N, C-alpha and C positions, 0 to 999 in steps of 0.2 A: 730737841724736843721742846716745843713751845706751846702754851696754851693758845687755842685758835678760836677765840670768840667767848662769849658769855652765855651760857645756858642757864636754865633755871637751876633751882638748888639741887635737882636730882640728876642733872646732865653735866658732864664735863667734856670738853672738846680738846684734843691735843692734835698738833700737827708733827707728826714723825718725820724727820728728814733722812733716817737711816734705819737699818736693822737694829742697831744698838739703842737708838731712841726707843724703837718698839719694844724692846725687851725691858727697858727702864719703865715704860708706861705699863706693861704687863706686871712688873714687880710692884708698882704703886697699886694696880687694882687688887692684887694679892693682899697687899698690906691693909686695905680697907675691907677684905671680906669678912662677913660673920660665918662661922662654921656650924653646921656643914653648909657649904657653898655652891652655888650653881653659876657659871659664867656661859652665856649663849653668845657665840661669835656669828657675826654676819659678814660676807663680803665675797667678792668674787676670787677666782682662782688667782694665785700669785700675790695677794694682798698682804701677806705677812701673818695669817692667822697662827700658824705653827711657830713662828718666831715669838709672837705674844705668848703663846703657851710657855715657852722657854723661860721668858721673864717671870710668869706666874710661878713656874716650877722652882726656879732659883729662889725666890722669895719665900717659898714654902719649905725650904730645906732639902729639895732634891739634891742629892750628892753630885749627880753628873747632869746637870740641865743641858748640856751640849748634846747629850744623847737622846733629847727629846726629838722625836720625829712624828711625821703625820702618820697617824693609824690608817691610812686609806685602805689597806688591804686586810689588816688585823682588827680592824674597826674600833678597837679599844685597846690603849696602852694604860698600864698601872705604874705609876712611879712612886717610890716610897720617899716621904720627907717628914716633916713634923706631923702630918697627916697624909693619908693616901690622896694621890691626884689621879683622877680618871680622865684621860685624853680621849674623847670621842670624835670620830669622823664620820658624818652621815652621808658623805658625797655619793657613795655608790649605792645608797639604799633608797627605797622609795615605799612609801607608805607605812601606816603604823604597824602593820604585821611584820615587815622586814625590820623596822627599827626596834620594836620591842622584842624580836627574836635574839637580839644580841644581850638581853639581860639588862637593859639600861634601867628599867624601873627597879632594879634590886640595889642600886647605889646612888642614882641620882637624887640629890638632896637629902640623902640618908647618912652619908659617911664622907668625910673628907671634903674635897673640892673636886667637882665635875666640871670640866670644860668641854663644851661641845661645839665643833666646827660644822658649819652647814646647818645652823639651828632652825632655819626656816622649814627644814623637813620635818620637824618635830610636830606633833599633833597636840594641841593642848597648851596650857600655860603653866609656868612653873613659878608660883608666887615667891617672891624674894630674890629672883635671879637677877644677876647683873647682865645687862645687855650691851654688846660692843659691836658697832657697825664701823667697818673699815673701808674707806673709799679711797680710789686712786686719786692723786693730785699732780701725776706725771713724774718720771724718773723714779727715784726711791722714795719720794714724798707720798705720805699717807694721812688722811684726816681719820681720826679715831674719835667717834662719838661714844662716851661711856654713860650708859643709863643705870642709875642706881634705883633699887626698889622703893616704892612707897614715898617718894619725895625725899628720902633721906639724904642728906648732904654727907658725903663721905668724910670720915675723919682720917687720921693717921695712925690708927690701931693696928698693931701686928697681927695678922692672921695666925691662929694657934696660940698666941700668947695670952697672958691674962693681965 
């Protein structure tokens, strides 16, 4: 995992060369989150969104992060760690009615950390959300562009810690 360019104070770019790198980047994102937190993921199929969620879950104290799997059919998986981690997959849903029928408005931004795959399907904005765009760079390489809210430059504070 290597930094890939210089973004403004609100953007960090990382070049992941492996799934392990992607998990480490996820852990770094989790360490910088304010709680409650929202992480919106953007990227095509096979870009490593669920792998990134494993890293976030590991950093947030989920006991079995290797069991983190895409909730494509269940739509929402909830993992217990230092705080609840809601893993949402909107791939199969279309329109606000479908999306809000899963109860997302009951927890997103209200409790723990919510990580949303296929965030481009959400209607409306979530102030304070971290946005992660994942682009294919060939083979296992991925460029991850992490945008923190409000121009805030992320620190190294532990999520859930004081």
